[in-house]
C-alpha positions as CSV (number, residue, x, y, z in Angstrom):
1,M,-190.2,-133.1,-104.6
2,N,-188.1,-130.1,-103.7
3,I,-184.9,-132.1,-104.0
4,L,-186.0,-133.4,-107.3
5,A,-186.7,-129.9,-108.5
6,I,-183.3,-128.7,-107.5
7,C,-181.6,-131.5,-109.2
8,V,-183.6,-130.8,-112.4
9,Y,-182.7,-127.2,-112.1
10,F,-178.9,-127.9,-111.8
11,A,-179.1,-130.5,-114.4
12,N,-180.6,-128.1,-116.9
13,N,-178.3,-125.2,-115.9
14,Y,-175.2,-127.3,-115.7
15,P,-173.7,-126.1,-119.1
16,I,-174.3,-122.4,-118.1
17,Q,-172.8,-123.1,-114.5
18,K,-169.9,-124.9,-116.0
19,K,-169.2,-122.1,-118.5
20,K,-169.4,-119.4,-115.7
21,Y,-167.1,-121.5,-113.5
22,M,-164.6,-122.0,-116.3
23,K,-164.6,-118.3,-117.1
24,N,-164.0,-117.3,-113.4
25,A,-161.3,-120.1,-113.1
26,L,-159.6,-118.8,-116.2
27,K,-159.7,-115.2,-115.0
28,F,-158.5,-116.1,-111.7
29,S,-155.5,-118.2,-113.2
30,L,-154.5,-115.4,-115.5
31,I,-154.6,-112.8,-112.7
32,T,-152.5,-115.0,-110.5
33,I,-149.9,-115.8,-113.3
34,V,-149.6,-112.1,-114.0
35,A,-149.3,-111.1,-110.3
36,I,-146.6,-113.8,-109.7
37,T,-144.7,-112.7,-112.9
38,F,-144.9,-109.2,-112.0
39,A,-143.8,-109.7,-108.5
40,C,-140.9,-111.9,-109.5
41,N,-139.6,-109.5,-112.2
42,R,-140.0,-106.3,-110.2
43,T,-137.0,-104.8,-109.1
44,K,-136.7,-102.9,-105.8
45,H,-134.4,-100.4,-107.5
46,P,-135.7,-99.2,-110.8
47,K,-133.7,-96.0,-110.4
48,Y,-130.5,-97.9,-110.7
49,V,-131.7,-99.8,-113.6
50,A,-132.5,-96.5,-115.4
51,K,-129.2,-95.0,-114.5
52,I,-127.4,-98.1,-115.9
53,D,-129.4,-97.9,-119.1
54,S,-128.3,-94.3,-119.4
55,L,-124.7,-95.4,-119.0
56,L,-125.1,-98.1,-121.6
57,V,-126.5,-95.4,-124.1
58,N,-123.4,-93.3,-123.4
59,I,-121.1,-96.3,-124.1
60,D,-123.0,-96.9,-127.4
61,S,-122.6,-93.3,-128.5
62,L,-118.9,-93.3,-127.5
63,E,-118.4,-96.5,-129.6
64,M,-120.0,-94.9,-132.5
65,K,-117.9,-91.7,-132.2
66,Y,-114.7,-93.7,-131.6
67,N,-115.2,-95.8,-134.6
68,E,-115.9,-92.8,-136.9
69,I,-112.3,-92.6,-137.6
70,N,-111.3,-95.4,-139.9
71,I,-108.3,-96.9,-138.2
72,D,-106.8,-98.3,-141.4
73,T,-106.9,-95.0,-143.1
74,L,-105.3,-93.4,-140.1
75,K,-102.6,-96.0,-140.0
76,A,-101.8,-95.4,-143.6
77,K,-101.6,-91.6,-143.0
78,F,-99.5,-92.3,-139.9
79,E,-97.0,-94.4,-141.9
80,L,-96.6,-91.6,-144.4
81,V,-96.1,-89.0,-141.6
82,D,-93.6,-91.3,-139.9
83,A,-91.6,-91.8,-143.1
84,N,-91.6,-88.1,-143.9
85,T,-90.6,-87.3,-140.3
86,K,-87.5,-89.5,-140.6
87,I,-86.6,-87.8,-143.9
88,I,-86.9,-84.4,-142.3
89,K,-84.7,-85.4,-139.3
90,T,-81.9,-86.1,-141.8
91,M,-82.1,-82.8,-143.6
92,D,-79.5,-80.2,-142.5
93,N,-80.5,-77.4,-144.8
94,I,-83.8,-76.4,-143.2
95,D,-83.5,-72.9,-141.7
96,L,-86.5,-72.4,-139.4
97,N,-85.6,-68.8,-138.6
98,E,-85.9,-67.7,-142.3
99,N,-89.2,-69.3,-143.1
100,A,-92.2,-69.1,-140.7
101,E,-94.4,-71.3,-142.9
102,V,-92.0,-74.1,-142.8
103,K,-91.6,-73.8,-139.1
104,K,-95.3,-73.9,-138.7
105,A,-95.7,-76.9,-140.9
106,L,-93.0,-78.8,-139.0
107,I,-94.6,-78.1,-135.7
108,N,-98.0,-79.1,-137.0
109,Y,-96.5,-82.3,-138.4
110,G,-95.0,-83.0,-135.0
111,K,-98.4,-82.7,-133.5
112,I,-100.0,-84.9,-136.1
113,H,-97.4,-87.5,-135.7
114,K,-97.9,-87.7,-132.0
115,S,-101.7,-87.6,-132.2
116,F,-101.8,-90.4,-134.8
117,K,-99.4,-92.5,-132.9
118,W,-101.2,-92.3,-129.6
119,Y,-104.6,-92.9,-131.2
120,I,-103.4,-96.0,-133.0
121,K,-101.6,-97.2,-129.9
122,S,-104.7,-96.8,-127.6
123,Y,-107.3,-98.0,-130.3
124,K,-107.4,-101.7,-129.4
125,K,-107.3,-101.2,-125.6
126,S,-110.0,-98.5,-125.8
127,N,-112.4,-100.8,-127.7
128,E,-111.7,-103.6,-125.2
129,D,-112.4,-101.2,-122.3
130,L,-115.7,-100.3,-123.8
131,A,-116.8,-103.8,-124.5
132,F,-115.7,-104.8,-121.0
133,N,-117.6,-101.8,-119.4
134,K,-120.7,-102.6,-121.4
135,K,-120.7,-106.3,-120.3
136,Q,-120.2,-105.3,-116.6
137,L,-123.0,-102.8,-116.8
138,E,-125.4,-105.3,-118.5
139,T,-124.6,-107.9,-115.8
140,L,-125.2,-105.4,-113.0
141,R,-128.5,-104.3,-114.5
142,D,-129.6,-107.8,-114.8
143,D,-128.5,-108.6,-111.3
144,I,-130.4,-105.5,-109.9
145,S,-133.4,-106.3,-112.0
146,I,-133.9,-109.7,-110.4
147,N,-132.9,-108.4,-106.9
148,L,-129.7,-110.5,-106.7
149,I,-127.6,-107.7,-105.1
150,T,-128.2,-106.6,-101.6
151,D,-129.3,-103.0,-101.0
152,D,-126.2,-102.0,-99.2
153,K,-124.0,-103.1,-102.1
154,I,-125.9,-101.6,-105.0
155,E,-124.6,-98.1,-104.6
156,K,-121.0,-99.2,-104.4
157,Y,-121.3,-101.4,-107.4
158,F,-123.0,-98.7,-109.4
159,T,-120.5,-96.0,-108.4
160,D,-117.6,-98.3,-109.4
161,E,-119.0,-99.0,-112.8
162,A,-120.1,-95.4,-113.5
163,Q,-116.6,-94.4,-112.6
164,A,-115.1,-96.9,-115.0
165,V,-117.4,-95.6,-117.8
166,Q,-116.3,-92.0,-116.9
167,N,-112.6,-93.0,-117.1
168,S,-113.1,-94.6,-120.5
169,N,-115.1,-91.7,-121.7
170,N,-112.5,-89.1,-120.7
171,S,-109.6,-91.2,-122.3
172,I,-111.5,-91.9,-125.4
173,L,-112.7,-88.4,-126.0
174,F,-109.2,-86.9,-125.3
175,Y,-107.7,-89.1,-128.1
176,Y,-110.7,-88.6,-130.4
177,K,-110.6,-84.8,-130.2
178,D,-106.8,-84.8,-130.6
179,V,-107.0,-86.9,-133.7
180,K,-109.9,-84.9,-135.2
181,A,-108.0,-81.7,-134.7
182,S,-104.9,-83.3,-136.4
183,L,-107.0,-84.6,-139.3
184,S,-108.3,-81.2,-139.9
185,I,-104.8,-79.8,-140.5
186,Y,-103.3,-82.9,-142.1
187,E,-104.0,-82.3,-145.8
188,E,-102.7,-78.8,-145.7
189,T,-99.7,-79.7,-143.6
190,E,-98.8,-82.7,-145.9
191,I,-98.8,-80.4,-148.9
192,E,-96.3,-78.1,-147.0
193,I,-94.1,-80.9,-145.9
194,G,-94.1,-82.3,-149.6
195,K,-92.5,-79.0,-150.6
196,I,-89.9,-79.2,-147.9
197,I,-88.7,-82.7,-148.7
198,K,-88.6,-82.4,-152.5
């Protein structure tokens, strides 16, 4: 009779027992999946991932700053400066000792010419360098995130990439600041040069 009572008890409670079992099995499965996913995606070097993200933000802001200057407008201004410079070189009647304003305008024009020329010349390469640096950093970040790089090589790879970003940063900011300074005196100087070559 006891065996029959136990069988009846389990038969009557089977849906409840099944539901509890399914809930527990589901919870256990979810916890296992989350734990495995977390363990697989967890990097041993979150510090480097954060540093790389910081360098990527630096590259993005550098790209924005560098592309603030419209290259087509700058090329048009450079062509005008270049043409006027050729005209000025052929003029024999300019007395720089007599007119300080003319002398200043010609010196500024020379600076503007050089600045525009180097910015235009370096524009394509600088953009290519930024794109390359960005791709390298993203690849390094992804490799570190999934622990593909050995501990002894991470510092070297990171240092190499950080140095490449710093080199691009220095070069681009140099040309950018130089062109911004030249653009700030361009209009005034162009008016003075127009008076000279009339």
